[in-house]
N, C-alpha and C positions, 0 to 999 in steps of 0.2 A: 286622712288623719287616723292614726292608730288608737283604738280605744284602750283605756286604762282603768285601773281601780284606784280608789282614794289612797290606799296604802302605797301603791306604786308612785302616785303623784307626790305624796309627801316625801318619799325617799329620793325621787329624782330632783326635787326642788331643794333638798337639804345640801348643806356644805359637807365636804369630806366624803364624797360618794365612794362606795366600794362596789363596782359593778360585778354581777354574777352572770356569766354567759353560759347557757346550756344548749348543746346541740344533741338532738335525739334522732334516732333512726328506728321508728316503730316496727317496721317489718323485719328488721335485723335484730331487734331486742337490745340495742346499744344506746347508751346515754353518756355523754361526756360533759364535763364542766371545768371551768378554770379554777374553781375552789372546792375543796371537800367540805363536808359538814354542813350542807345546806338543808334546812328543815324541809322534810317531805321529799327529798331527792336522794335516790339511790343510784350512784354513778358507776359505770363500767370502769372508768379511770379519769384522771384529770388530763387536760391538754398538755402536750409537750410544749406547745406554743399557742398563745392566745389567738383565736380566730381574727384574721386581719380586718374583716368588716366587708360590708356589701357596698357595691357601687352600681347605681342605675341612673342613666341619663336620658332625657327626652329632648326632642327637637320640635319646637312649635311650628316651624315652617314645613317640616317633612312628615309630620304625623307619626314619627317612629320612636322607639325606645331601644337602648342597648340592652343586651341580655345581662341581668344581674348575676354576679358570680362572687364566690368567696371560697376560701380554702381552710381546712381544719387539719392541724397536725396533732396526731395522738400517739401515745406510747402503747405498743402492743404487749401488754403484761402477760407473761407466760404463753405468748403466741396464741392467745384466745381469739383475737380478731382475725388472724390468719385462718384459723379453723372455721370461723363463722363465714368468712368470705368464700371459702371453698364449698360450703354447703347451702348457701343462700344466693339468690339472684340479687346482686348488689347494684348492678347498673340500672339506673332509673328508680332505685329505691327512694321512698319518701324521706325527706329530711326537714327538720324544723329547728330554727334557732330562736331561743327565747332569752329575754333580758330581764334581770331583776337586780336587787341590791342587797347587801348584807342586812340580815334581820328580817327579810321578807320570806314568806312561806311559798314553796314550790308545789304545784304550779299555780295556785290560786291568785297570787299577786305578781306573777311574772307576765310579761306581754310577748307575743310572737312578733319578731321583727323581720323574719325571713322564712318562707316556706318554698321548698323546691325539691330537687331530686339529685341523686348522686350521679355525677358525670364521669369521674375518674377516681381511681385508687392507685397511688404510686408509693412504693417503699421510700422511706427517708434515706438520705445519703449514708447514714450509719447503720441502716437496716435494723433499727430498734423499734420502728413504728411505721405509720403510714400518713401520707398527705392525702386527704379526701377532698376532692374538688366538687363543689356544689353549683348548680345552675337553677335559675327559676324556670317556670313553665313556659316562658316565651320561646324556649328552644323548640317546642312543638311546631312553631310557625315555619320551620324550614321544610315542612312537608309539601308535596304537590297535592292540589285539591281540584275538584270538579273535573275529574278524569273521565267521567261517563256523561255522554250527551243526553239530550232530551228523551231519547227512546228508552233510557234506563238500562241499556244493555251494552252497546258498542261505545268505543272511545270517542271522546269529544273531538270534533273535526268541523271543517267548513260545511260538510254535508250533513253533519249531525251535531249542531252547536248545543251548548248548554246555555239556556236562557235563565237569567236572574232578573226579577222584576219586583221592586218594592222599596220600602223605606230603607236607607242605608244601615240603620241600627238593627233592623230585622235581618238584613243580609249579613251583618257582623255575627249575630247570634246563629244564623244558619251555618256559617263557616265554622264557628267554634264548636257548636253542638253536633252538627250532622257530618261535617267533613273531618274535623279533628277529634271528634268524640270526647271532648272535655266534659268531665262530670259537672253537674249543676253547681256543686260547692266550689268549683274553681272558675266560675264565671260571675263577675259582679253584675248580676242581672238588675239589681236596684239602681245602680248608676246608669246603666244602659237604658233602662226603662224611663228614667227621669229625663235623659237627653232627648229621647224620642217624644216624650210628652211636652217638651219645651219648644225651642226654636226650630227643631228638626221635625216637628209633627207632620208637616205637609210635604216634606221632601220625598221625591221619588226618583229612583235610578233604574235604568234598564241596560242590562249587559247581554250580549250574545257572544259567548266565549267560543273560540274555534280550536282551542287546545287546553290541556291542563295548565294550571297556573300555580306559581309559588304562593303559598298562603300568606307569607309575610309581605311580599311585594304587592299582592292584590289588596290585602287589608290596608296597608299604609298608603299606597299611591292611588288606589282607586276609590276606596270607601271613606277613608278618614281625611287625608290631606285636602282633597277638593272641598271638604265641608268644614275645615278649620278644627279638626279633632285630632287626638293622638291616643295611643294605647300605652299601658304600662302594667307591670305586675305588682299587686298589692302585697302587704305584709303577710297576708293569709295564703298567698300563692294565686289568688283569684285574678283572672284577666279582667282589666277594667278599661273603660274609655272615658276620656274627659274632654271638655271644651277648652282648648288652649287659648283661643283668641277672644273669648267673651267672658270676662269676670262676672260672676253672679251678683245679684243685688238682693240683700246686702251680702258683703263678702265675708265668709267665715274665716276667721284668723286662727291658724294652727299654733302659732308661736310668735312672741314679740321679742325681737333681738334688740338689745341695747348695749351701750358701752360697758355695762357692768357684767354682761354674760358673754362677751366676745374676747377672742384673742387678737389684740392689735386692732388696726383699722381695716375695714373691708376694702378690697381692691377693685378697680374698675376694669371692665373689658367691654368696650362698646361694640355693638353689632352694626352691620351694614344698613344703609338706607335702601328702602324699596318703595318706589313711588309709581311703578308701572307693572301691572299684572296682566299677563296674557293667558287666557283660558282657551284650550282647544276642546271642542265638544263634538257631539254627533258622530261617533266613530262607526264606520260602515264595515269594519272587518279588515280594512287595509289603510284607510286614511281618515283624518278628522275633517269633516265637511264644513265646520263652522268655527270661527275664532272670535272671541270677545276680548276686547282690550279695554282695560280700566286704568285711568291716569289720574293721579293727584296733581292737578295743574299747579296748585299753590306750592307744593314741594319742588316740582320741577323748576319753577321760576325762582324759588328761594335759593336753591343750591346749584342752579344751572347744570343739572345732572339728571339723566334718565337712567334709573337703575331698575332693570326689569327682572321679574320673576315669572317663570313659565310653569303653568300647571296644566296637565292633561288628564282628562277623565273620559274613559270609554263608556261610562254609565250615565253621564250627564247629557240630557237631551233638551233641546230648545222647546220641544212641544210638551215637556214635563217641567217647565219653568227653570230649566237648567241655566239660562242666562241670568235670571234673577238670583238664583242661588250662588252663581259664580260672583255676581256683584256684591252679595253680602260678605262672602269670604274675602274678596279684594278690599272691601271697605274696612274690615277688621284688621287686615294686614297693614293698611295705610295708617290706621289709628295707632298702631304700635311702632311702625317702622318708617313712615313717610315724614314725620315732623322733625326728625333729626336722628343721629345715631342712638339707638336704643341703649339704655343703661343696663348692662349686665354686670353684676358684682359677685365677687367670691368672698366668703367669710367663714371663719372657723369658730364654732362655739367652744367655750372654755370648759364645758362639762357635757353630760349626756341629757341635759334638760330637754333639748328640742328633738329627742329621738322619736317623738310622736309625729313629726312632720314628714310626709311622703312627697315624692315628685308629683307635681300638679297642684299641691296645696298652696294656700296663700299665707304669707307671713308679713309682719311689719318690721321695719328697720329704722332705728333711731340712733344717731351718733353725732355728737357736736363737732367732730373734726372731719366729717365727710363733706365734700364740695357739692353744693346744690347747683347743678349746671343750668337749671331752669331760671332760678332767681338771681344767680350770680352772688350768692351768699354762702356762708359756711354753716353747715349743720343740716342733718336730715332728721325729721320728726314724723314718726309713724308713716313713712312711705310704704305703700303696699306693693309687695313683690310676689312673684310666683316662683315656686321651686322647680328648677330645671334639672338639677343634679344633686345627689346625696352621696357622700363618701364617708362611711363610718369607720372609726378607728377605736376598736374596743380596748386595745392595749393601753392607749394614751387617754382613754376616756374623753375623746373629742369627736366632733362631727363637722365636716366641711360641706358647705352648701354653695351651689351656683344659683343665683337668683336673677330674674329680670324684672325691672321696675315697671309696674302696670298702673301706677297712680293716675296717669293721664287718661286711662281707658275706663275709669270707674264712672258709673252712672247712678244718679240718685233713684230711689224707688219712686215710681210715678203711678198715678191712677187717673182714669177719666174723671172729669169734673162732674160731681153728682148734681141732681136737679136743684139742690139748695144753693149752688154756686151760680152767680149771675153770668151772663154772656161775657166774652172776652173784653169788650170795651168797658164794661162796668165792674169787672173783677178787680180785686185788690192785687198789689204786687206780690203779696204772700201767696194768694190763691193761684196766680199765674205761675209762680215758681213751684207750687206743690202739685198742680193738676195738669192733665193734658186737655187741650182744646182743639177742636176740629179746624183744620186749615183748608184753604182753597187749593185748586190744582196748581197754583204757582207757589205753593208752600208759603203762603202769607196768611196772617190773621185778617179779620174784617177791616182793621184800621191800617193795613199795609205793613204791619210789623212782621219781620221774618219769623217763621215758625221754627221750632226746635225739632230735630229729628228724633225718632224713637230709637233707631239703631243705624 
C-alpha cells in the first residue's frame, strides 16, 4: 500500500478530482506535468499526451510479475530535449512518476506511483517531440547470475559448481544485492525480513548450480514458486516479495470497493481447479531423485477430475524438510483452487481513490448485484480479495483491477490457551473457538472431537 499525506487523502476522496501527473528525470534535469501552474513545481514543459498509466500483473501460481511499463509523450520546446539527450546518458536514467491533485503543493503532498528507468526515447510521428518509454527495475532480472563457481575464479560448471545453502529469503537477498548489485534503497528489506521471521523462518534450501542461471527464472521458479511466494516492483521502485497463498491475520485492507465507487458491475473470470500437486525434489545435477504427490481427495471425488500442477525445485531437499515444505505449499494451493473454480473478478474504479492499492494488497468488495456463487444468493458484502493486476488510466482518471477472492482462506487470529483456561473438556464453547488446545497424534481432542488445523 502506497503511503500518503492527509492532504492527499482529502483530495483523492473528494468529488470532481483534477489529477496532476508529474514525471521527473533527476539526472537529466527534466520535469514534465500534465498541467502548468502547480504550486512548488517548475516544469520543463507539459505533456503532449497524458501518460497512459502503469500496468503490472502477478501470478500466484508461478511466483512471477510482468515488467511494469508506461510511456510519456512530451513536446520538445526549442529542441531543448534533443540537446539534453545528446549530452547525457539517457538509457537507464532514473524516472519517477508522482500523482497529486489540483490545489496540492508539490512535492510535499504528491505521492510516487512509479519509479523506474528510461528504456527508450523515440521521436513522435510529427517529429515535434519524443515518446519516452519507462520500465521498472524488474528489467534487471534478465541478467545471468552465479557465473563463477565455488573457487571464486573459474566459471560455474559440473567440476566447479556454485553452492547456495540457506533460507530462501536470504538467497533472494544474495541474488539482488551481490549478483545484481541493486542498491539497498531498491530492495524492500522490511518485507523480506518479515517473511523470513514468519512461516519461512525454518526453511532451508540447498543448490549446487553447474552453470550460470537466468536471474528471473532462478528467482521465480526455484526460490519463490516452491514456497508460495511472488515478487513485484513497488511504487518506490523497490523489489519486494510477498506471500501469495497465505493471507495474514488480521488482513490489512488497502481499499474498500463498493457500488458507489465502481464503474458498472465487476465481471467474473473463474480460474482452473487444482487438486493434485506434484513436487519434484532432490536434484542431483541431472535428475530429480524424489517426487512427492499431494491430493485433495474430497475435490477429486466432488468434481470427478484430477487437475494436476507440477512444481520442481532443485533446492528443496528431503533431508532439509523439503517434503514438509512442499506439503505446506500444496495445501495452500488446495485452499484456493481445489474447492471449486476460484473467483477472479475485474473491476474499474470510477476515480483515482484506490491509487494507493498495489499488486499483492488486500481489498474488500461489496456490491448488491454480484452473484454469490457460494451461497446461491445475490450480493457481495465485504468479500476479501487480493490484487493481481493494476492498470492505471490517468487520462480518464480511472484504475482497473484484477482481483482474486480469498475470503475462504482467511483464518481467525488464535493463541494457545493460557493457564487460566480449563482443559478442553471443561472449556466453554467461546474458549474453544478463541484458543488453541493440544491434540493427540490422531488430530483429536481428549473427548474424540476432531481438532482444527493451524495451517
